[in-house]
Backbone bond lengths (Angstrom), bond angles and torsions (degrees), N, CA, C in turn:
res aa  C-N    CA-C-N  psi(-1)  N-CA   C-N-CA  omega(-1)  CA-C   N-CA-C  phi
1 M - - - 1.434 - - 1.486 113.87 -
2 G 1.297 118.33 -2.60 1.452 121.49 177.96 1.535 115.92 89.65
3 F 1.273 119.44 5.02 1.467 123.27 177.69 1.514 112.65 -76.42
4 E 1.314 115.64 150.14 1.455 120.38 167.36 1.492 111.21 -98.69
5 V 1.287 117.63 120.99 1.463 121.49 -178.31 1.449 111.86 -80.88
6 I 1.354 117.79 131.27 1.447 119.69 -179.64 1.510 113.08 -107.97
7 G 1.312 118.16 -6.21 1.471 124.06 -177.03 1.470 107.64 -101.92
8 P 1.280 114.81 -160.07 1.513 126.92 7.18 1.444 111.92 -83.51
9 A 1.364 113.70 168.07 1.464 120.96 169.16 1.482 109.77 -118.72
10 A 1.289 119.61 128.87 1.512 122.39 -172.20 1.487 112.39 -86.61
11 S 1.402 117.99 -10.32 1.458 118.49 -176.94 1.517 106.56 -141.31
12 V 1.338 115.32 166.87 1.449 121.59 174.11 1.519 110.38 -57.76
13 N 1.354 116.01 -48.40 1.453 120.14 179.98 1.536 113.97 -56.33
14 E 1.363 113.23 -43.68 1.479 116.75 -179.81 1.530 107.04 -67.22
15 A 1.288 122.28 -39.63 1.480 122.24 -178.94 1.531 110.65 -65.46
16 L 1.322 115.79 -39.51 1.476 119.09 178.29 1.575 110.29 -65.96
17 A 1.295 114.98 -38.87 1.497 119.96 179.77 1.589 108.30 -63.82
18 L 1.418 115.60 -38.53 1.440 116.92 -177.95 1.575 106.95 -70.08
19 V 1.274 121.34 -39.25 1.375 122.83 176.95 1.506 113.90 -57.51
20 E 1.367 114.86 -43.26 1.396 119.78 178.59 1.541 112.23 -68.34
21 K 1.363 115.96 -39.41 1.472 121.97 -178.32 1.498 109.45 -64.02
22 V 1.327 117.83 -49.14 1.493 120.52 -173.46 1.492 112.01 -79.21
23 G 1.370 115.34 -29.99 1.480 120.01 178.77 1.529 113.16 55.44
24 S 1.424 115.34 -127.36 1.350 118.50 -172.66 1.479 112.49 -73.88
25 G 1.288 120.76 -7.69 1.467 123.32 -179.35 1.508 114.78 -80.73
26 L 1.344 113.34 0.11 1.512 118.68 176.79 1.509 110.58 -88.70
27 D 1.309 113.47 120.86 1.510 118.21 -178.84 1.497 115.59 -90.48
28 A 1.336 115.73 -28.91 1.510 119.57 -179.42 1.546 105.11 -168.40
29 A 1.363 112.98 168.22 1.474 118.30 177.20 1.546 110.24 -141.81
30 I 1.289 117.26 151.11 1.446 125.97 170.44 1.497 102.08 -111.97
31 L 1.399 112.21 120.85 1.485 117.56 -179.69 1.459 111.40 -115.19
32 D 1.287 118.06 122.87 1.452 121.37 166.42 1.498 111.56 -75.55
33 I 1.272 119.61 128.80 1.477 118.53 -171.89 1.477 112.96 -66.36
34 N 1.355 120.66 -27.46 1.368 123.02 -180.00 1.532 110.93 -114.45
35 L 1.342 118.70 113.25 1.433 124.55 172.99 1.412 114.29 -115.89
36 R 1.294 117.56 103.49 1.457 125.44 -175.38 1.513 111.95 47.76
37 D 1.313 115.30 57.50 1.419 125.40 178.39 1.516 115.54 65.53
38 E 1.326 117.53 15.27 1.430 122.42 173.92 1.526 111.37 -113.32
39 R 1.252 119.49 142.53 1.475 121.54 174.53 1.538 108.10 -79.17
40 V 1.333 114.38 143.96 1.434 121.96 -172.35 1.529 115.14 -86.14
41 Y 1.376 114.35 6.71 1.472 119.94 -172.68 1.542 113.57 -59.53
42 P 1.302 121.40 -33.93 1.503 118.77 174.93 1.562 111.45 -58.25
43 V 1.255 116.44 -36.64 1.505 122.36 178.20 1.562 108.96 -68.59
44 A 1.327 114.78 -40.42 1.459 118.82 178.96 1.584 109.42 -66.77
45 D 1.318 114.48 -38.74 1.471 117.53 176.08 1.527 112.42 -59.67
46 R 1.363 114.14 -44.24 1.484 117.69 -176.15 1.550 108.03 -67.30
47 L 1.320 115.45 -43.58 1.471 118.08 179.71 1.565 112.05 -62.30
48 S 1.317 114.20 -41.47 1.488 116.67 178.92 1.549 110.97 -64.56
49 A 1.249 119.20 -40.60 1.501 123.38 176.57 1.516 111.20 -59.34
50 R 1.317 116.09 -32.50 1.527 122.30 177.92 1.460 111.67 -89.53
51 H 1.317 122.97 -1.06 1.438 126.95 -176.36 1.533 111.95 58.55
52 I 1.355 114.12 40.65 1.493 118.43 178.12 1.555 103.21 -104.33
53 P 1.362 114.93 125.45 1.445 121.39 179.60 1.523 112.56 -67.65
54 F 1.284 117.85 149.05 1.466 122.67 177.57 1.530 110.23 -151.96
55 V 1.308 112.91 160.84 1.500 119.41 173.25 1.549 106.15 -128.76
56 F 1.329 117.33 152.56 1.449 120.30 174.41 1.529 110.01 -95.43
57 T 1.329 115.01 147.60 1.451 119.36 165.19 1.534 101.60 -115.42
58 T 1.373 114.25 142.97 1.448 117.36 -179.36 1.527 115.38 -163.42
59 G 1.288 114.57 153.37 1.434 116.61 168.70 1.526 112.46 -105.75
60 Y 1.356 115.81 4.11 1.451 125.27 -176.59 1.459 107.76 -86.00
61 D 1.312 115.15 162.54 1.426 126.32 178.41 1.528 103.64 -79.54
62 V 1.367 113.83 152.52 1.478 119.94 -179.61 1.562 112.75 -58.01
63 A 1.274 118.65 -21.02 1.455 121.74 175.94 1.475 117.58 -57.56
64 V 1.324 118.16 -24.76 1.420 121.14 179.42 1.491 115.80 -80.23
65 I 1.327 115.88 -14.17 1.458 122.70 179.10 1.572 111.58 -80.84
66 P 1.290 114.50 123.14 1.491 115.43 -179.86 1.465 113.23 -61.84
67 E 1.319 117.14 151.29 1.436 124.45 -172.88 1.567 112.95 -53.85
68 N 1.341 117.37 -36.01 1.414 119.86 -177.88 1.505 110.22 -72.25
69 Y 1.310 121.40 -11.79 1.469 121.87 172.08 1.549 113.72 -114.62
70 A 1.301 115.69 16.60 1.454 118.51 -178.90 1.503 114.64 -63.72
71 K 1.337 118.70 -23.07 1.423 119.01 -179.36 1.485 113.38 -96.43
72 V 1.377 119.78 2.05 1.488 124.17 174.69 1.533 108.17 -67.77
73 Q 1.300 111.91 131.15 1.494 116.26 176.33 1.541 108.23 -59.46
74 R 1.350 114.00 146.27 1.473 118.36 177.82 1.487 110.65 -137.99
75 C 1.249 117.35 148.42 1.489 125.16 -178.31 1.577 104.28 -120.19
76 E 1.327 112.40 112.89 1.428 118.30 179.16 1.519 115.49 -73.02
77 K 1.304 116.22 142.87 1.517 117.54 -179.09 1.531 106.67 -82.37
78 P 1.287 116.24 148.00 1.467 126.77 3.64 1.611 107.78 -73.43
79 V 1.315 115.36 140.40 1.412 126.01 -176.84 1.529 110.34 -82.14
80 S 1.307 117.62 123.44 1.485 116.49 172.54 1.475 109.06 -100.55
81 S 1.310 119.13 149.19 1.417 127.67 -176.60 1.545 109.05 -61.51
82 D 1.311 117.80 -40.90 1.484 121.92 175.99 1.472 113.98 -59.57
83 N 1.386 114.53 -46.16 1.464 117.99 -176.27 1.619 110.45 -68.98
84 L 1.376 111.97 -37.88 1.425 117.76 -179.63 1.623 110.41 -65.57
85 A 1.301 112.62 -40.84 1.535 117.09 177.76 1.487 110.40 -64.64
86 R 1.267 120.64 -37.62 1.432 127.85 179.96 1.551 107.34 -65.28
87 L 1.305 119.96 -47.16 1.447 125.30 178.88 1.513 112.01 -61.77
88 L 1.335 116.15 -47.01 1.433 120.72 179.20 1.563 111.16 -61.87
89 S 1.289 116.54 -44.03 1.449 121.46 174.37 1.505 111.68 -54.51
90 S 1.285 118.21 -45.20 1.462 124.33 -179.64 1.539 110.72 -64.29
91 V 1.315 115.50 -38.57 1.485 118.10 -179.74 1.528 109.41 -65.82
92 F 1.338 116.18 -42.38 1.516 120.01 177.93 1.551 110.89 -64.52
93 D 1.289 116.39 -37.01 1.446 123.42 -178.96 1.536 113.09 -68.71
94 N 1.391 112.78 -38.83 1.494 120.27 -173.45 1.520 108.21 -139.73
95 P 1.306 119.55 69.75 1.459 121.59 -179.56 1.497 110.67 -63.34
96 A 1.362 115.42 131.58 1.497 118.70 177.62 1.512 111.30 -104.48
97 H 1.284 118.89 6.60 1.482 118.78 -178.48 1.542 110.85 -124.17
């Protein structure tokens, strides 16, 4: 899709550091809900505050997603590149953040 990948980040702290490092140069993010037994929601909060679109990838049921992120597009595992590309396209077409 022509994106430059800046990750991956294996933990919430690493992901937050990447968001800070890249700053306004970050166009979008793909967030796995579980990073080393931590939920990724602090990263989602930071991205939302900066109006940076993102999608979730997860093997979890929708019930674990907080209500304020219920409308965020998600790609269930196993993730296919076609499905992920479609979700990212929809995020750029209709950003919710």
